DSSP file (Angstrom, degrees, kcal/mol; ACC not computed):
  #  RESIDUE AA STRUCTURE BP1 BP2  ACC     N-H-->O    O-->H-N    N-H-->O    O-->H-N    TCO  KAPPA ALPHA  PHI   PSI    X-CA   Y-CA   Z-CA
    1    1 A X              0   0    0      0, 0.0     2,-0.4     0, 0.0     0, 0.0   0.000 360.0 360.0 360.0 132.6  142.5  158.4  208.3
    2    2 A X        -     0   0    0      1,-0.0     2,-0.6     0, 0.0     0, 0.0  -0.737 360.0-128.7 -95.5 138.2  143.2  155.5  206.0
    3    3 A X        -     0   0    0     -2,-0.4     2,-0.4     2,-0.0    -1,-0.0  -0.760  24.6-152.8 -86.9 124.5  140.4  153.1  204.9
    4    4 A X        -     0   0    0     -2,-0.6     2,-0.4    29,-0.0    29,-0.0  -0.823   3.2-153.8-101.3 133.7  141.4  149.5  205.5
    5    5 A X        -     0   0    0     -2,-0.4     2,-1.0     0, 0.0     5,-0.1  -0.820  21.1-119.2-104.6 148.4  140.0  146.7  203.4
    6    6 A X        -     0   0    0     -2,-0.4     2,-0.1     4,-0.1    -2,-0.0  -0.749  33.8-166.5 -88.4 102.9  139.8  143.2  204.7
    7    7 A X     >  -     0   0    0     -2,-1.0     4,-2.3     1,-0.1     5,-0.2  -0.391  35.0-106.9 -80.2 166.2  141.9  141.0  202.4
    8    8 A X  H  > S+     0   0    0      1,-0.2     4,-2.2     2,-0.2     5,-0.2   0.879 120.9  52.1 -62.0 -37.7  141.6  137.3  202.4
    9    9 A X  H  > S+     0   0    0      2,-0.2     4,-2.3     1,-0.2    -1,-0.2   0.919 110.7  46.7 -65.1 -43.4  145.0  137.0  204.2
   10   10 A X  H  > S+     0   0    0      2,-0.2     4,-2.4     1,-0.2    -2,-0.2   0.873 111.1  52.3 -68.1 -35.8  143.9  139.4  206.9
   11   11 A X  H  X S+     0   0    0     -4,-2.3     4,-2.4     2,-0.2    -1,-0.2   0.913 110.4  48.2 -65.2 -42.1  140.6  137.6  207.4
   12   12 A X  H  X S+     0   0    0     -4,-2.2     4,-2.2     2,-0.2    -2,-0.2   0.906 112.4  48.6 -64.0 -41.4  142.4  134.3  207.8
   13   13 A X  H  X S+     0   0    0     -4,-2.3     4,-2.5     1,-0.2    -2,-0.2   0.896 110.4  52.2 -64.3 -39.7  144.8  135.8  210.3
   14   14 A X  H  X S+     0   0    0     -4,-2.4     4,-2.6     1,-0.2    -2,-0.2   0.921 109.0  49.8 -60.6 -45.3  141.8  137.3  212.1
   15   15 A X  H  X S+     0   0    0     -4,-2.4     4,-2.5     2,-0.2    -2,-0.2   0.913 111.8  47.8 -61.7 -43.7  140.2  133.9  212.3
   16   16 A X  H  X S+     0   0    0     -4,-2.2     4,-1.5     1,-0.2    -1,-0.2   0.924 114.2  45.8 -64.2 -45.1  143.3  132.2  213.7
   17   17 A X  H  <>S+     0   0    0     -4,-2.5     5,-1.9     2,-0.2     4,-0.3   0.889 113.1  50.5 -66.0 -38.4  143.9  134.9  216.3
   18   18 A X  H ><5S+     0   0    0     -4,-2.6     3,-1.4     1,-0.2    34,-0.4   0.926 112.2  46.0 -65.0 -45.2  140.2  134.9  217.3
   19   19 A X  H 3<5S+     0   0    0     -4,-2.5    33,-0.7     1,-0.3    -1,-0.2   0.761 104.0  64.8 -69.0 -23.6  140.2  131.1  217.7
   20   20 A X  T 3<5S-     0   0    0     -4,-1.5    -1,-0.3    -5,-0.2    -2,-0.2   0.553 119.2-110.4 -75.0  -7.6  143.5  131.4  219.6
   21   21 A X  T < 5 +     0   0    0     -3,-1.4    -3,-0.2    -4,-0.3    33,-0.1   0.562  64.5 150.5  93.6   8.7  141.6  133.3  222.3
   22   22 A X      < -     0   0    0     -5,-1.9    -1,-0.3     1,-0.1     2,-0.1  -0.414  46.5-113.8 -73.4 152.0  143.0  136.8  221.8
   23   23 A X     >  -     0   0    0      1,-0.1     4,-2.4    -2,-0.1     5,-0.2  -0.329  27.2-106.4 -78.1 166.8  140.9  139.7  222.6
   24   24 A X  H  > S+     0   0    0      1,-0.2     4,-2.2     2,-0.2     5,-0.1   0.859 122.0  52.0 -63.0 -35.6  139.7  142.2  220.0
   25   25 A X  H  > S+     0   0    0      2,-0.2     4,-2.0     1,-0.2    -1,-0.2   0.905 110.1  47.9 -66.9 -41.5  142.2  144.8  221.2
   26   26 A X  H  > S+     0   0    0      2,-0.2     4,-2.3     1,-0.2    -2,-0.2   0.899 112.3  49.3 -66.4 -40.2  145.0  142.3  221.0
   27   27 A X  H  X S+     0   0    0     -4,-2.4     4,-2.9     2,-0.2     5,-0.3   0.909 109.2  52.4 -65.2 -41.4  144.0  141.2  217.5
   28   28 A X  H  X S+     0   0    0     -4,-2.2     4,-2.3     1,-0.2     6,-0.4   0.897 111.3  46.8 -61.3 -40.4  143.7  144.9  216.4
   29   29 A X  H  < S+     0   0    0     -4,-2.0    -1,-0.2     2,-0.2    -2,-0.2   0.894 113.4  49.1 -68.1 -39.1  147.3  145.5  217.6
   30   30 A X  H  < S+     0   0    0     -4,-2.3    -2,-0.2     1,-0.2    -1,-0.2   0.915 116.0  41.4 -66.3 -44.6  148.5  142.3  215.9
   31   31 A X  H  < S-     0   0    0     -4,-2.9    -2,-0.2    -5,-0.1    -1,-0.2   0.877 101.2-153.1 -72.1 -37.6  146.9  143.1  212.5
   32   32 A X     <  +     0   0    0     -4,-2.3    -3,-0.1    -5,-0.3     3,-0.1   0.323  66.5  48.4  76.0 148.7  147.8  146.8  212.7
   33   33 A X  S    S+     0   0    0      1,-0.2     2,-0.3    -4,-0.1    -4,-0.1   0.791  95.0  95.7  58.0  32.6  146.0  149.7  211.0
   34   34 A X        -     0   0    0     -6,-0.4    -2,-0.2    -7,-0.0    -1,-0.2  -0.991  68.0-126.9-148.8 147.2  142.6  148.5  212.3
   35   35 A X     >  -     0   0    0     -2,-0.3     4,-1.9     1,-0.1     5,-0.1  -0.491  25.3-113.3 -93.3 164.2  140.5  149.4  215.4
   36   36 A X  H  > S+     0   0    0      1,-0.2     4,-2.4     2,-0.2     5,-0.2   0.901 118.9  52.7 -58.9 -42.9  139.1  147.1  218.1
   37   37 A X  H  > S+     0   0    0      1,-0.2     4,-2.5     2,-0.2    -1,-0.2   0.851 105.7  53.8 -65.3 -34.2  135.6  147.9  216.9
   38   38 A X  H  > S+     0   0    0      2,-0.2     4,-2.3     1,-0.2    -1,-0.2   0.899 109.3  49.0 -65.7 -39.0  136.5  147.0  213.3
   39   39 A X  H  X S+     0   0    0     -4,-1.9     4,-2.6     2,-0.2    -2,-0.2   0.934 111.8  48.3 -64.3 -46.0  137.7  143.6  214.6
   40   40 A X  H  X S+     0   0    0     -4,-2.4     4,-2.2     1,-0.2    -2,-0.2   0.912 112.2  49.6 -61.6 -42.9  134.5  143.1  216.6
   41   41 A X  H  X S+     0   0    0     -4,-2.5     4,-2.4     2,-0.2    -1,-0.2   0.905 112.1  47.0 -63.0 -42.3  132.4  144.0  213.6
   42   42 A X  H  X S+     0   0    0     -4,-2.3     4,-2.2     2,-0.2    -2,-0.2   0.899 111.0  51.8 -68.3 -40.1  134.2  141.7  211.2
   43   43 A X  H  X>S+     0   0    0     -4,-2.6     5,-2.1     1,-0.2     4,-0.9   0.904 111.4  48.5 -60.8 -41.3  134.0  138.8  213.7
   44   44 A X  H  <5S+     0   0    0     -4,-2.2     3,-0.5    -5,-0.2    -2,-0.2   0.924 111.6  48.0 -65.7 -44.8  130.3  139.4  214.0
   45   45 A X  H  <5S+     0   0    0     -4,-2.4    -1,-0.2     1,-0.2    -2,-0.2   0.830 112.0  50.1 -66.8 -31.3  129.8  139.5  210.2
   46   46 A X  H  <5S-     0   0    0     -4,-2.2    -1,-0.2    -5,-0.2    -2,-0.2   0.664 109.9-125.4 -78.9 -16.1  131.9  136.3  209.8
   47   47 A X  T  <5 +     0   0    0     -4,-0.9     2,-1.2    -3,-0.5     3,-0.3   0.798  49.4 162.1  77.0  28.8  129.8  134.6  212.5
   48   48 A X      < +     0   0    0     -5,-2.1    -1,-0.2     1,-0.2    -2,-0.1  -0.691   9.2 145.3 -83.0  98.7  132.8  133.6  214.6
   49   49 A X        +     0   0    0     -2,-1.2     2,-0.2    -3,-0.1    -1,-0.2   0.820  42.9  79.7-104.5 -38.5  131.3  132.9  217.9
   50   50 A X        +     0   0    0     -3,-0.3     2,-0.3     1,-0.0     0, 0.0  -0.495  56.5 179.5 -76.0 138.4  133.3  130.0  219.4
   51   51 A X        -     0   0    0     -2,-0.2     2,-0.4   -31,-0.1   -32,-0.2  -0.968  34.3-108.4-133.3 150.1  136.6  130.9  221.0
   52   52 A X        -     0   0    0    -33,-0.7     2,-0.3   -34,-0.4     0, 0.0  -0.649  39.2-137.9 -75.0 132.5  139.3  128.9  222.7
   53   53 A X        -     0   0    0     -2,-0.4     2,-0.1     1,-0.1     5,-0.0  -0.707  14.7-114.1 -95.4 144.1  139.2  129.6  226.4
   54   54 A X    >>  -     0   0    0     -2,-0.3     4,-1.7   -33,-0.1     3,-0.7  -0.423  31.0-112.4 -69.8 152.0  142.2  130.1  228.4
   55   55 A X  H 3> S+     0   0    0      1,-0.2     4,-1.2     2,-0.2    -1,-0.1   0.825 115.5  56.3 -58.3 -31.5  142.7  127.3  231.0
   56   56 A X  H 34 S+     0   0    0      1,-0.2    -1,-0.2     2,-0.2    -3,-0.0   0.874 112.1  40.3 -70.0 -34.9  142.1  129.8  233.9
   57   57 A X  H <4 S+     0   0    0     -3,-0.7    -1,-0.2     1,-0.2    -2,-0.2   0.679 107.1  63.9 -87.3 -16.6  138.7  130.8  232.6
   58   58 A X  H  < S+     0   0    0     -4,-1.7     2,-0.3     2,-0.1    -1,-0.2   0.844  90.0  74.8 -75.3 -32.6  137.6  127.3  231.5
   59   59 A X  S  < S-     0   0    0     -4,-1.2     2,-0.1     1,-0.1     0, 0.0  -0.631  90.5-116.1 -82.4 134.4  137.7  125.9  235.1
   60   60 A X        -     0   0    0     -2,-0.3     2,-0.2     1,-0.1    -2,-0.1  -0.417  33.2-113.2 -68.4 145.6  134.8  127.0  237.4
   61   61 A X        -     0   0    0     -4,-0.1     2,-0.4    -2,-0.1    -1,-0.1  -0.462  23.8-115.5 -77.8 148.3  135.8  129.1  240.4
   62   62 A X        -     0   0    0     -2,-0.2     2,-0.3     1,-0.0    -1,-0.1  -0.710  31.2-141.7 -80.8 130.8  135.5  127.8  243.9
   63   63 A X        -     0   0    0     -2,-0.4     2,-0.3     1,-0.0    -1,-0.0  -0.724  16.5-113.2 -95.8 145.7  133.0  129.8  245.8
   64   64 A X        -     0   0    0     -2,-0.3     2,-0.3     1,-0.1    -1,-0.0  -0.552  33.1-115.1 -74.7 138.1  133.4  130.6  249.4
   65   65 A X        -     0   0    0     -2,-0.3     2,-0.4     1,-0.0    -1,-0.1  -0.588  31.5-156.8 -75.1 131.2  130.9  129.0  251.7
   66   66 A X        -     0   0    0     -2,-0.3     2,-0.1     3,-0.0     3,-0.1  -0.858  21.3-110.1-108.1 143.6  128.7  131.6  253.4
   67   67 A X        -     0   0    0     -2,-0.4     2,-0.2     1,-0.1    -1,-0.0  -0.462  43.4 -99.7 -68.7 145.1  126.9  131.0  256.7
   68   68 A X        -     0   0    0     -2,-0.1     2,-0.4     1,-0.0    -1,-0.1  -0.441  44.3-165.6 -66.7 133.8  123.1  130.7  256.2
   69   69 A X        -     0   0    0     -2,-0.2     2,-0.4    -3,-0.1    -1,-0.0  -0.941  19.5-122.7-124.2 145.4  121.4  133.9  257.1
   70   70 A X        -     0   0    0     -2,-0.4     2,-0.5     1,-0.0     0, 0.0  -0.702  27.0-127.9 -83.5 133.9  117.7  134.6  257.8
   71   71 A X        -     0   0    0     -2,-0.4     2,-0.6     2,-0.0    -1,-0.0  -0.718  22.6-161.7 -82.7 126.7  116.2  137.2  255.6
   72   72 A X        -     0   0    0     -2,-0.5     2,-0.5     2,-0.0    -2,-0.0  -0.947   2.2-155.9-112.3 121.7  114.5  139.9  257.6
   73   73 A X        -     0   0    0     -2,-0.6     2,-0.5     2,-0.0    -2,-0.0  -0.836   5.0-151.1 -99.6 132.0  112.0  142.1  255.7
   74   74 A X        -     0   0    0     -2,-0.5     2,-0.3     0, 0.0    -2,-0.0  -0.875  19.5-122.9-102.6 128.6  111.3  145.5  257.1
   75   75 A X        -     0   0    0     -2,-0.5     2,-0.3     3,-0.0     3,-0.0  -0.545  35.6-176.5 -71.0 128.0  107.8  146.9  256.5
   76   76 A X        -     0   0    0     -2,-0.3     2,-0.1     3,-0.0     3,-0.0  -0.914  33.6 -97.3-123.8 152.0  108.1  150.2  254.7
   77   77 A X        -     0   0    0     -2,-0.3     2,-0.4     1,-0.1     0, 0.0  -0.458  46.1-114.2 -66.6 140.9  105.4  152.7  253.7
   78   78 A X        -     0   0    0     -2,-0.1     2,-0.4    -3,-0.0    -1,-0.1  -0.619  35.5-174.9 -82.7 130.8  104.5  152.2  250.1
   79   79 A X        -     0   0    0     -2,-0.4     2,-0.3     2,-0.1     4,-0.1  -0.946   8.0-153.7-124.0 146.7  105.4  155.0  247.7
   80   80 A X        +     0   0    0     -2,-0.4     2,-0.0     2,-0.1    -2,-0.0  -0.876  53.2  10.7-119.4 152.5  104.5  155.4  244.0
   81   81 A X  S    S-     0   0    0     -2,-0.3     2,-0.7     2,-0.0    -2,-0.1  -0.242 111.9 -21.2  81.1-171.1  106.2  157.2  241.3
   82   82 A X        +     0   0    0      1,-0.2     3,-0.2     2,-0.0    -2,-0.1  -0.637  59.5 170.9 -77.1 112.7  109.6  158.9  241.3
   83   83 A X    >   +     0   0    0     -2,-0.7     3,-0.6     1,-0.1    -1,-0.2   0.276  45.8 104.6-107.1   9.9  110.4  159.5  245.0
   84   84 A X  T 3  S+     0   0    0      1,-0.2    -1,-0.1     3,-0.0    -2,-0.0   0.886  97.0  23.0 -61.2 -39.7  114.0  160.6  244.5
   85   85 A X  T 3  S+     0   0    0     -3,-0.2    -1,-0.2     2,-0.1     2,-0.2   0.259  93.9 127.8-110.1  11.5  113.2  164.3  245.1
   86   86 A X    <   -     0   0    0     -3,-0.6     2,-0.4     1,-0.1    -3,-0.1  -0.442  52.3-136.7 -73.0 140.4  110.0  163.9  247.1
   87   87 A X        -     0   0    0     -2,-0.2     2,-1.1     1,-0.0    -2,-0.1  -0.746   6.6-136.9 -94.5 143.7  109.8  165.7  250.4
   88   88 A X        -     0   0    0     -2,-0.4     2,-0.3     2,-0.0    -2,-0.0  -0.762  32.8-178.1-101.6  87.9  108.3  163.9  253.3
   89   89 A X        -     0   0    0     -2,-1.1     2,-0.8     2,-0.0    75,-0.1  -0.649  23.4-151.7 -88.0 139.6  106.1  166.6  254.8
   90   90 A X        -     0   0    0     -2,-0.3     2,-0.5    73,-0.0    -2,-0.0  -0.917  27.1-176.2-107.4 104.8  104.1  166.2  257.9
   91   91 A X        -     0   0    0     -2,-0.8     2,-0.4    73,-0.1    -2,-0.0  -0.860  20.6-142.7-109.5 130.7  101.2  168.5  257.4
   92   92 A X        -     0   0    0     -2,-0.5     2,-0.4     1,-0.0    -2,-0.0  -0.758  31.7-111.0 -88.3 136.6   98.5  169.2  259.8
   93   93 A X        -     0   0    0     -2,-0.4     2,-0.3     1,-0.0    -1,-0.0  -0.516  32.8-151.6 -69.5 123.2   95.1  169.6  258.3
   94   94 A X        -     0   0    0     -2,-0.4     3,-0.1     1,-0.1     2,-0.0  -0.729  22.2-107.1 -94.0 144.8   94.1  173.2  258.6
   95   95 A X        -     0   0    0     -2,-0.3     3,-0.1     1,-0.1    -1,-0.1  -0.390  44.2 -95.0 -67.1 149.3   90.4  174.1  258.8
   96   96 A X        -     0   0    0      1,-0.1    -1,-0.1    -2,-0.0     3,-0.1  -0.386  47.8-103.9 -62.6 138.9   89.0  175.7  255.7
   97   97 A X        -     0   0    0      1,-0.1     2,-0.4    -3,-0.1    -1,-0.1  -0.293  39.8 -98.1 -64.4 151.2   89.0  179.5  256.0
   98   98 A X        -     0   0    0     -3,-0.1     2,-0.7     1,-0.1    -1,-0.1  -0.564  37.1-136.2 -72.2 124.3   85.7  181.1  256.7
   99   99 A X        -     0   0    0     -2,-0.4     2,-0.5    -3,-0.1    -1,-0.1  -0.734  17.9-163.0 -87.5 116.9   84.3  182.3  253.4
  100  100 A X        -     0   0    0     -2,-0.7     2,-0.4     2,-0.0    -2,-0.0  -0.841  21.6-122.2 -97.4 134.1   82.9  185.8  253.7
  101  101 A X        -     0   0    0     -2,-0.5     2,-1.1     1,-0.1    -2,-0.0  -0.609  17.2-142.7 -74.4 127.3   80.5  186.9  250.9
  102  102 A X        -     0   0    0     -2,-0.4     2,-0.6     2,-0.0    -1,-0.1  -0.796  17.1-154.8 -91.7 101.7   81.8  190.0  249.3
  103  103 A X        -     0   0    0     -2,-1.1     2,-0.6     1,-0.0    -2,-0.0  -0.679   3.7-153.2 -83.4 119.7   78.6  191.9  248.7
  104  104 A X        -     0   0    0     -2,-0.6     5,-0.1     1,-0.0    32,-0.0  -0.822  19.7-120.3 -95.5 122.9   79.1  194.2  245.8
  105  105 A X    >>  -     0   0    0     -2,-0.6     3,-1.3     1,-0.1     4,-1.0  -0.279  20.1-120.5 -60.4 147.8   76.8  197.3  245.9
  106  106 A X  T 34 S+     0   0    0      1,-0.3     3,-0.5     2,-0.2    -1,-0.1   0.848 112.9  57.4 -59.1 -35.5   74.6  197.6  242.9
  107  107 A X  T 34 S+     0   0    0      1,-0.2    -1,-0.3     3,-0.0    -2,-0.1   0.733 106.4  50.1 -69.7 -20.2   76.1  201.0  242.0
  108  108 A X  T <4 S+     0   0    0     -3,-1.3    -1,-0.2     2,-0.1    -2,-0.2   0.674  84.8 107.3 -90.9 -18.9   79.6  199.5  241.9
  109  109 A X     <  -     0   0    0     -4,-1.0     2,-0.3    -3,-0.5    26,-0.2  -0.356  51.2-169.1 -66.6 136.8   78.6  196.6  239.5
  110  110 A X  B     -A  134   0A   0     24,-1.9    24,-2.7    -2,-0.1     2,-0.2  -0.912  17.7-133.1-128.9 153.7   79.9  197.0  235.9
  111  111 A X    >>  -     0   0    0     -2,-0.3     3,-1.0    22,-0.2     4,-0.6  -0.467  42.3 -94.9 -92.3 173.7   79.4  195.3  232.6
  112  112 A X  G >4 S+     0   0    0      1,-0.3     3,-1.0     2,-0.2    -1,-0.1   0.879 124.5  51.3 -58.9 -41.3   82.3  194.3  230.3
  113  113 A X  G 34 S+     0   0    0      1,-0.2    -1,-0.3     3,-0.0    -3,-0.0   0.685 105.8  56.8 -73.6 -16.1   82.2  197.5  228.3
  114  114 A X  G <4 S+     0   0    0     -3,-1.0    -1,-0.2     2,-0.0    -2,-0.2   0.565  83.5 108.2 -90.1  -9.5   82.3  199.7  231.4
  115  115 A X    <<  +     0   0    0     -3,-1.0     2,-0.2    -4,-0.6     6,-0.1  -0.356  40.1 166.8 -69.9 147.0   85.5  198.2  232.8
  116  116 A X    >   -     0   0    0     -2,-0.0     3,-1.4     4,-0.0    20,-0.1  -0.840  52.9 -82.3-144.0-175.1   88.8  200.2  232.7
  117  117 A X  T 3  S+     0   0    0      1,-0.3    26,-0.1    -2,-0.2    25,-0.1   0.733 124.1  54.0 -66.7 -22.1   92.3  200.0  234.3
  118  118 A X  T 3  S+     0   0    0      2,-0.1    21,-2.3    20,-0.1     2,-0.3   0.480  97.4  79.2 -91.9  -2.7   91.1  201.5  237.6
  119  119 A X  B <  S-C  138   0B   0     -3,-1.4     2,-0.3    19,-0.2    19,-0.2  -0.764  87.3-101.8-110.3 154.5   88.2  199.1  238.2
  120  120 A X        -     0   0    0     17,-2.2    16,-1.8    -2,-0.3    25,-0.3  -0.540  23.1-160.1 -73.7 131.1   88.2  195.5  239.5
  121  121 A X        +     0   0    0     23,-2.8     2,-0.4    -2,-0.3    24,-0.1   0.154  41.9 136.9 -97.9  17.3   87.8  192.9  236.8
  122  122 A X        -     0   0    0     22,-0.2    13,-2.3     1,-0.1     2,-0.2  -0.518  50.6-135.0 -71.0 120.7   86.6  190.1  239.1
  123  123 A X  E     -B  134   0A   0     -2,-0.4     2,-0.4    11,-0.2    11,-0.2  -0.538  19.1-165.2 -78.4 141.8   83.7  188.3  237.4
  124  124 A X  E     -B  133   0A   0      9,-2.8     9,-1.9    -2,-0.2     2,-0.1  -0.988  49.0  -3.0-130.8 124.2   80.7  187.5  239.5
  125  125 A X  S    S-     0   0    0     -2,-0.4     2,-0.5     7,-0.2     7,-0.1  -0.410 102.1 -34.8  96.9-173.5   78.0  185.0  238.4
  126  126 A X    >   -     0   0    0      1,-0.1     3,-2.1    -2,-0.1     6,-0.3  -0.771  47.5-142.3 -89.7 123.0   77.4  182.9  235.3
  127  127 A X  T 3  S+     0   0    0     -2,-0.5    -1,-0.1     1,-0.3     5,-0.1   0.735 100.3  56.7 -59.3 -21.8   78.5  184.7  232.1
  128  128 A X  T 3  S+     0   0    0      3,-0.0    -1,-0.3     2,-0.0     2,-0.2   0.572  93.6  83.8 -87.0  -6.6   75.5  183.3  230.3
  129  129 A X  S X  S-     0   0    0     -3,-2.1     3,-1.3     1,-0.1     0, 0.0  -0.637  82.5-126.2 -95.0 154.9   72.9  184.8  232.7
  130  130 A X  T 3  S+     0   0    0      1,-0.2    -1,-0.1    -2,-0.2    -3,-0.0   0.684 107.4  65.0 -70.9 -16.1   71.6  188.4  232.5
  131  131 A X  T 3  S+     0   0    0     -5,-0.1    -1,-0.2     2,-0.0     2,-0.1   0.397  75.2 122.3 -85.3   3.7   72.6  188.9  236.2
  132  132 A X    <   +     0   0    0     -3,-1.3     2,-0.3    -6,-0.3    -7,-0.2  -0.419  33.2 150.1 -69.7 139.0   76.3  188.5  235.3
  133  133 A X  E     - B   0 124A   0     -9,-1.9    -9,-2.8    -2,-0.1     2,-0.3  -0.945  41.5-109.4-156.2 173.9   78.6  191.5  236.3
  134  134 A X  E     -AB 110 123A   0    -24,-2.7   -24,-1.9    -2,-0.3   -11,-0.2  -0.820  33.4-113.4-110.3 154.2   82.1  192.5  237.3
  135  135 A X        -     0   0    0    -13,-2.3   -14,-0.2    -2,-0.3    -1,-0.1   0.927  34.3-167.3 -54.5 -53.4   83.0  193.7  240.8
  136  136 A X        +     0   0    0    -16,-1.8    -1,-0.1     1,-0.2     3,-0.1   0.502  33.3 141.0  79.2   2.6   83.9  197.2  239.6
  137  137 A X        -     0   0    0      1,-0.2   -17,-2.2   -18,-0.1     2,-0.5  -0.070  68.4 -69.0 -68.2 178.3   85.6  198.2  242.9
  138  138 A X  B     -C  119   0B   0    -19,-0.2     9,-0.4     1,-0.1   -19,-0.2  -0.600  56.3-136.4 -74.6 118.7   88.8  200.3  243.0
  139  139 A X        -     0   0    0    -21,-2.3     7,-0.3    -2,-0.5     5,-0.1  -0.436  18.5-109.3 -76.0 147.7   91.7  198.1  241.6
  140  140 A X    >   -     0   0    0      5,-2.4     3,-2.0     1,-0.1     2,-0.2  -0.385  49.7 -81.7 -70.3 155.2   95.1  198.0  243.3
  141  141 A X  T 3  S+     0   0    0      1,-0.3    -1,-0.1    -2,-0.1     3,-0.1  -0.410 116.0   3.4 -62.4 125.6   97.9  199.8  241.5
  142  142 A X  T 3  S+     0   0    0      1,-0.2     2,-0.3    -2,-0.2    -1,-0.3   0.550 115.1  97.1  76.6   8.6   99.3  197.4  238.8
  143  143 A X    <   -     0   0    0     -3,-2.0    -1,-0.2   -26,-0.1     7,-0.0  -0.931  69.9-139.2-127.5 152.4   96.7  194.7  239.5
  144  144 A X  S    S+     0   0    0     -2,-0.3   -23,-2.8    -5,-0.1     2,-0.3   0.505  82.5  63.8 -86.6  -2.1   93.4  193.9  237.8
  145  145 A X  S    S-     0   0    0    -25,-0.3    -5,-2.4   -24,-0.1    -2,-0.1  -0.800  81.3-110.9-123.4 160.7   91.5  193.3  241.1
  146  146 A X     >  -     0   0    0     -7,-0.3     4,-2.2    -2,-0.3     5,-0.2  -0.193  49.9 -89.9 -74.2 177.3   90.5  195.1  244.2
  147  147 A X  H  > S+     0   0    0     -9,-0.4     4,-1.7     1,-0.2     5,-0.1   0.906 125.8  48.7 -60.1 -44.8   92.1  194.3  247.6
  148  148 A X  H  > S+     0   0    0      1,-0.2     4,-1.1     2,-0.2    -1,-0.2   0.941 115.4  42.1 -62.8 -49.2   89.6  191.6  248.5
  149  149 A X  H  > S+     0   0    0      1,-0.2     4,-2.6     2,-0.2    -1,-0.2   0.781 108.9  59.8 -73.0 -25.8   89.7  189.8  245.1
  150  150 A X  H  X S+     0   0    0     -4,-2.2     4,-2.9     2,-0.2    -1,-0.2   0.886 102.5  53.4 -65.6 -38.3   93.6  190.1  245.0
  151  151 A X  H  < S+     0   0    0     -4,-1.7    -1,-0.2     1,-0.2    -2,-0.2   0.843 113.4  43.7 -64.4 -32.0   93.8  188.2  248.3
  152  152 A X  H  < S+     0   0    0     -4,-1.1    -2,-0.2    -5,-0.1    -1,-0.2   0.907 119.1  41.6 -76.2 -43.3   91.6  185.4  246.7
  153  153 A X  H  < S+     0   0    0     -4,-2.6     2,-0.8     1,-0.2    -2,-0.2   0.879 115.2  47.9 -75.2 -39.2   93.5  185.4  243.3
  154  154 A X  S  < S+     0   0    0     -4,-2.9     2,-0.3    -5,-0.2    -1,-0.2  -0.857  70.2 171.8-112.1  99.6   97.1  185.7  244.6
  155  155 A X        -     0   0    0     -2,-0.8     5,-0.1    -3,-0.2    -3,-0.1  -0.805  38.9-100.5-105.4 147.7   97.9  183.3  247.4
  156  156 A X    >>  -     0   0    0     -2,-0.3     4,-1.0     1,-0.1     3,-0.9  -0.288  32.6-115.6 -62.4 152.0  101.3  182.6  248.8
  157  157 A X  H >> S+     0   0    0      1,-0.3     4,-1.0     2,-0.2     3,-0.5   0.841 113.6  60.7 -59.6 -35.4  103.1  179.5  247.6
  158  158 A X  H 34 S+     0   0    0      1,-0.2     3,-0.3     2,-0.2    -1,-0.3   0.834 103.9  50.1 -64.3 -30.7  103.1  177.9  251.0
  159  159 A X  H <4 S+     0   0    0     -3,-0.9    -1,-0.2     1,-0.2    -2,-0.2   0.745 107.9  54.3 -76.9 -22.7   99.2  178.0  251.1
  160  160 A X  H << S+     0   0    0     -4,-1.0    -1,-0.2    -3,-0.5    -2,-0.2   0.637  79.4 113.9 -87.5 -13.4   99.0  176.4  247.6
  161  161 A X  S  < S-     0   0    0     -4,-1.0     2,-0.2    -3,-0.3    -3,-0.0  -0.308  71.9-116.7 -61.4 138.3  101.1  173.3  248.5
  162  162 A X        -     0   0    0      1,-0.1     2,-0.2     3,-0.0    -1,-0.1  -0.486  26.8-115.1 -74.9 144.5   99.1  170.2  248.4
  163  163 A X        -     0   0    0     -2,-0.2     2,-0.3     1,-0.1    -1,-0.1  -0.492  37.5 -97.0 -75.1 149.3   98.8  168.3  251.6
  164  164 A X        -     0   0    0     -2,-0.2    -1,-0.1     1,-0.1   -73,-0.1  -0.508  47.0-111.3 -66.9 129.0  100.4  164.8  251.8
  165  165 A X        -     0   0    0     -2,-0.3     2,-0.2     1,-0.1    -1,-0.1  -0.330  31.5-111.5 -64.7 143.8   97.7  162.3  251.0
  166  166 A X        -     0   0    0      1,-0.1    -1,-0.1    -3,-0.1    -3,-0.0  -0.502  40.0 -97.4 -74.6 142.7   96.7  160.1  254.0
  167  167 A X        -     0   0    0     -2,-0.2     2,-0.2     1,-0.1    -1,-0.1  -0.322  37.4-133.2 -63.0 140.1   97.7  156.4  253.6
  168  168 A X              0   0    0      1,-0.1    -1,-0.1    -3,-0.1    -3,-0.0  -0.610 360.0 360.0 -91.6 154.3   94.9  154.2  252.4
  169  169 A X              0   0    0     -2,-0.2    -1,-0.1     0, 0.0    -2,-0.1   0.420 360.0 360.0-107.8 360.0   94.1  150.9  254.1
């Protein structure tokens, strides 16, 4: 690629062609060995803003008359945020499941140092209180919790989906 310098003669030729109404591509072809972007950059640096307009672009265009139309606005539900991929779910509110207390026998309760791979690691109570303990039941194979606590900890994805918020008034 050859580096082109702007000589005084080429700058004068650029000014004449620009004022003549030629496009940057046409000027680049006329000058030779220069790109359209180089022409645009030089025109900008020289501050050449006025151009002769061709007679066709100087005259305002006649617009077609349009019949008057009434604008009808359709009420739509208001949505916020990016809704391009949002699903419109109609979800029925399900009643909260009945919470059964899982009573852990005293003989099954374990402290942190008593836990192993075969026992349930589900914490029960406040860790800062002396009554804090772990479930200690028989853990499922490959899981840290017993069957009851595994059902609480691992819920299917369909149960975790958030319900569509009800419209506010």
